[in-house]
Structure formats: structure tokens, C-alpha cells
C-alpha positions, 0 to 999 in steps of 0.5 A: 530501495532506492530514489535517483533525482535527475541531475541531483542526488542518489539515495539508496537505503536498505535494511533488513528485518524478521517476519514470518507470513507475506501477501501479495495481492495483485487486482484490478482497480476498474475504472469510472470511480467502482470503489474496490474493497482489497482485504489486506491485513487481518492482524494486529497494526503491531504485527505489521512489519511493512506494506508497500503499494505499487501500480501500472499507472497512478493517474487518478488512483486513490484509496483510503483505509478501512472506513476512514474519510481520509483519502490518499492519492496513490500517486507513486509506489508507496513502500512503508517499514515498520508499524510505526510508518504503517500507521500513518495511514491510520489505527487499523489496515484491515482494508484498503478501498481503491478508487480508479477516476480514469474514465477509459482505463482500468489499473492494475495493483500490487500491494505486499504485506509483511508481518508476524504470524505467531501471536506473541 
């Protein structure tokens, strides 16, 4: 993972962790603010290792987590590693509900969920 700023610093970070399962979800989020629910995580938050969300276009794209009222603007790639970081989204991360307010173009979203699969 890296971040490069034009005429500024370039920061690279890497790490690895053990995980037992992953799921890659690809979905089209329709135009005109049609809420689209993606079921991403049927297990406990403490079992999550990483959550990555990318889109082919970020303009007018938002999401909520489960039934929470907090709306997040997805204005760039999102990568959260570790249950503590993922927990910033809420106490559970079972469903992500995306809304694309763009009136002309659908958005293609890819989600990668990495988790433990064996119950401790």
C-alpha cells in the first residue's frame, strides 16, 4: 500500500497477516440514488482482518453500514486493516448499503473482505 503526493512525499507501508478466508464482491451500484445492499460479513467483527473497497468512479458515491444512520462518502479507495480500524465503521459490518447519486452513470464497486473462518 502506498501514497504518493505530487512534488511531495511517497509513503509505502506493507505488512502481512494470517487469514483463513476471503471474499471478493463485485457489484454495480445503479445511478439515481437507488440504495444497493451488499452482504459482506456474516461473522464477528473481531474475526475481520481487512476490508478494502474500490470503485471505478468515486463521484457521488456514499455508503452506510448495516442499519446505522452514519453515511460515509467513498471519495477514494478505502483500506482498513485490523478489527480495530474496521470497527470505526460500527459495531458490526454485515451489510454495506451503497448509494450512487449520479444521474447518468452506474458505479462498479469491488469489495475484498479478509477474515478468520475457524471459530475460536
